[in-house]
C-alpha positions as MATLAB code, in Angstrom:
seq = 'MESSVVSAAELNPFQLLQRVAAFLETHGIAYRVVGSLASMAYGEPRFTNDIDILVDVRLEHRDLLMAAFPPPDHYLAESAIRSAIERHGQFNIIHIPSGLVS';
ca = [
     120.624   94.119  106.611;
     120.357   94.657  102.365;
     117.009   94.100  101.455;
     116.714   91.655   98.404;
     114.033   92.982   97.105;
     114.048   95.930   94.136;
     111.959   98.852   93.552;
     109.977   98.712   90.288;
     112.051  101.436   89.365;
     115.288   99.788   89.226;
     113.978   96.762   87.692;
     116.390   95.507   84.968;
     115.615   94.218   81.533;
     117.212   90.674   83.243;
     114.773   91.171   85.691;
     111.597   91.989   83.838;
     112.910   89.040   81.234;
     112.797   86.315   84.600;
     109.389   87.379   85.848;
     108.041   87.306   81.737;
     109.835   83.400   81.722;
     108.546   82.098   85.119;
     105.303   83.019   83.914;
     105.336   81.650   81.045;
     107.050   78.532   82.448;
     104.459   78.091   84.965;
     101.519   77.938   82.220;
     103.884   76.073   79.711;
     103.812   78.153   76.862;
     105.891   78.088   74.865;
     109.152   80.742   74.254;
     112.186   81.656   73.077;
     114.090   84.732   73.597;
     115.960   87.059   70.750;
     116.898   90.111   69.402;
     119.427   92.787   71.813;
     118.727   90.427   74.518;
     119.975   86.083   72.682;
     122.795   88.316   71.189;
     123.819   89.500   74.815;
     124.040   86.085   75.686;
     125.914   84.228   72.950;
     128.363   87.376   73.990;
     127.806   90.501   71.860;
     127.015   93.385   74.390;
     124.466   95.728   73.375;
     122.063   98.594   74.362;
     118.282   97.949   74.747;
     115.675   98.949   76.953;
     112.872   96.173   75.735;
     112.507   92.258   75.566;
     112.012   90.334   72.796;
     110.637   87.563   72.886;
     108.306   84.566   70.418;
     105.812   83.098   72.321;
     103.255   80.630   71.490;
     100.199   82.139   73.452;
      96.521   81.344   72.627;
      93.447   82.890   73.675;
      92.784   80.910   76.143;
      96.637   82.442   78.061;
      95.121   86.026   77.354;
      93.192   85.963   81.157;
      96.095   84.733   82.694;
      98.606   87.278   80.963;
      96.293   89.993   81.887;
      96.476   88.631   85.660;
     100.261   88.130   85.918;
     100.908   91.758   84.408;
      97.979   93.997   85.935;
      97.650   97.576   86.079;
      99.447  100.325   87.039;
     102.522   98.461   87.392;
     102.136   97.453   83.701;
     100.996   97.983   80.246;
      98.896   95.800   78.990;
      96.585   95.912   76.132;
      94.066   93.715   75.628;
      92.777   94.235   72.367;
      97.247   93.650   71.152;
      96.484   90.776   72.341;
      93.689   89.605   70.739;
      94.998   91.276   66.984;
      98.755   89.674   67.743;
      97.146   85.608   67.919;
      94.714   86.509   65.294;
      97.147   87.971   62.845;
     100.501   86.538   64.421;
     101.785   89.660   65.606;
     103.006   91.538   68.723;
     102.149   92.682   71.694;
     103.539   95.033   74.990;
     104.340   94.534   77.888;
     105.338   98.219   79.299;
     106.709   98.136   83.128;
     105.622  101.521   83.308;
     107.852  102.446   86.469;
     111.034  101.261   84.663;
     109.913  102.162   81.329;
     110.542   98.733   80.174;
     109.381   97.000   77.557;
     108.470   93.161   76.561;
];
């Protein structure tokens, strides 16, 4: 019998995207997938090891994000979230075992 569980190191960009999208949808946070993954969805193959997502995240989402993507499998800096919100900038969620960045 095959297991449908993917080991942390075998996680691919689409699986990480599904995890992040599920979190955003569960919490009613508007988002759009952009960059390489969006390009691939429209038929332009590209190699990528990151996921670019435009997100309408607010300070009240900070603790939810931190809880949803905890160490040791994830790197997510609370200060980076706060700074991104204040400056309309970016922050990263890094899946450490696979090296994927969203």
